[in-house]
N, C-alpha and C positions, 0 to 999 in steps of 0.2 A: 423591452422588459427591464425592470430595475435589477441591477446586479446586487443580489443579497449576499454579501460576504459574511454570512452568519457562521461563526465558529462555535463548535461544541465546547470550546474553552469557556465561553461566556454563557452557555445555556444550561449547565448542570453544576450544582453546588458541590464544591470540592469536599470529599470525605464523607458525603452523606449518601443515603439510599436514593438512587436516581431514576428508578423505573417510571415514576409519574412524570418527572422532568423530561425524560427522553421523549415521551409522547407529545411534549409541548415544543420540541425543537422546530425552529423555523425552517421551512423548506421552499425551494423554488419549484418550477414546473417539473413534475415527475415524467420520466420517459414513457412513451406509449409502448404497447407490446411490440409494435413494428420497429421502434427505435432500439428497444432491448435486443430484438432479434438481429438487427443490422450490426449492432455493436458486439454481438455474441456474448451478452451478459445474462446470467440467470436471474430470474425474478419470481415473484409470488405466483404468477400465472403458469409457471413451469411445473407445477405439482405433478409428480408421477414420471417426470423425465429422467433418463439415465444421467444426463449432464448435471442436473441439480443434485441427484443422489450422490454422485461422485464428490462434488464440492462440499456437501454436508458431511460426508464421511471424513474428508480431509480436515474440515473445520473441527470436528469432534476429536480427531486424533491429536491435533495441535493443542486444543484446550485441555485435553487429558494430560498432555506433556507438562503443562504448567499448573496442573491441579485446579483448572478453571479460573486461574488468575489471568489478568490481561498480559499481553506480550507485544514485543516488536519483532516481526518476522520479515526477514529479508528474502526476496524472491529474485533469483538470478538464473541464468541458463548456461549450460555447458557449451552451447553454440549460439550463434546469432538467431534471435527470434524465439517466441514462445513464452517468455517470462511475463510479459504484460497481460496476456490472456489469463494466465493463472492468478496473477496478483489481483487483477480487477475482480475476477469472479470469486476469489476467496474473500475479498473485502465485501462484495455484494452479498455473499451468503451469510457472513457474520451479521450483516445489517438486517437480514430477514428476521432475526430474533429481535422482537420488539423491546427486550430488556437490555440490549447491547447496541453500541455504536461502533462503526469502523472508520478508520482514517487511512486513506491511501496517499502515500508520500512518493512522488515521482522524483527519483534521483538519477534517472537515465538522461543525462544532459545531452546525449548524442542521438537518441531516438525517442523523444518524449511522447507519451500517449495520454496522460491523465487529463489534459485539457479538453480532450474529446468528450469527457464525461460531464462537462459543464454546459448548462443551457445558455450561458452568456460568457464571452471571453474574459479571461483573468487579466487583471492589470499588474499584479505582483505575484511572485512565487518564491520558492525556496532560495534561489540564488540572490534575490533582492533582499531577503531577510539576512542571509549570510554576509552580504556586502554592506548593509546599512544598519548600524546598531539602533537607529531610531525606529526601524520597522519592527513591529511586534508580531507574534505568532497569529494573533487575531486578524492581522491584515492580510494573511496569506492562506487562510483556511476558507474554502468555498463549499457551499451546499452543492451537491451533484444532482443529477436526475434520478438517483437511487435514494429512496428514503432512508434516513439515519446513516447515510454514508457521506463522509466529508472527504475533500480532496485538497491536497497541496500540490499545485503544478510546479514545474521546473523553475519558471521565472524567466527573466529577460537576458541577463548577462551570463552566458554559459562558458566563458573563457576561464581557463585556470581551474578546471573541474576538480582535479586532485587536491589542489591547495584549499579549495572551498570545503570539500568533504573532510579534509584532515584538520580543519580549524577548531579551536576551542569552542567557538560559537555553535558549531555543528554538534559537538558533544552535549552542550547545554540544551540545545534544541531537542535532542532525542530524550534526554532526561525529563524535560518539561512535559512533552506530549504524552509520555507514558505515565508519569507519576501523578499528574493532576487529577485524572478520573479513572477509577477502577473498572468502569464498564467500557472503556475504549480499547479496541484492539487495533494495533497499527501494522499495516502491511506496506513494506517498502519495495517499490518496483525499481530494480537496479539494472544496469547494463550487463552485458554478457561477461561471464567470468573468463571466457576464452579470449576476449579482446581487451579487457580493461583490468589488468592484474591489480594495480595499486588501489584503485577505487574499491574493488571487491574486498580486498584484504582489510581495508580500513572500515568499510561498512559492516563486514562480518563481525568485527570486534565491537562495534557500537550496538548491534542488535542482539536479541536474546538467542536467536537461532536462525538457520538458513534453510530454505527449500531450494533444491537444485532441480531445475527443469531440463529435461532431456528431450529435444525434438526427435520424434520417432524416425528411425532409419537414417539419421544424418550424423550421428556421433559414434566414434569408435571407442573401444574400451580404453585405449590410452588417453584419448581426449577427456573421457569421463573421469578417469583417475587424476588427470592433471587439474581438472576443475575442482575436484574434491580437495586436493592438496592446497590449492590457492585459498579455498574457503577455510580449511582447517577442519579435520574430522571431528574435533570437539564441538564445533559450531553446527554441524550438519544435523538437521532434524529428519531429513529424508529426501528421496529422489522421486520426482514425478515425471512420468513419461507423457508427453503431449502429442496428441494426434492432430490437433487443430492447426 
């Protein structure tokens, strides 16, 4: 299958009403219901499910927070595990709205997940963009198996993660992907706040707000408070308990 590196950056005219253009976005093969189920991702066929209702409610609360303007939401966890599940499903739920698009950015250099959402392997990703000034954003955005949901995978060179995330090019990257299109909502899948202090502090500053995921039954109150302090209470949008 041809690798269609179709970026929403090139598919919607900047600063214009984009509802009709979103419907023309190029897509690769959509996941089957069985694939959605195996990946534990909500989809249109889940109507009536509690899982989908929960993520729709979360989507609505976050959109109300910004008065329905687009945002960059960082998703991290108070302990290892759980954040990718919430990040992916939040992005997928936003994309269920045919007037909106979502972009999932994988910044978890230590346990990446986003590439599993691509029908074909990615050649380049975020770290390649950060390392090489000649690589454009359009080179690292991929159509996923979820309609209207785009993905930026981690990339090839994962050494020096803190330095990459703290670079001026990273700041420019976040500004570009948010400001170019008003209908794009960006979800950033991040490593655990418990394990990667420096990265989380930097990413929290770059994003509009943070969702903190708490794996059910595995996090103490002191661990939760420590994670909140690393994020910064002013950045915290809410805490999500994850049973998955």
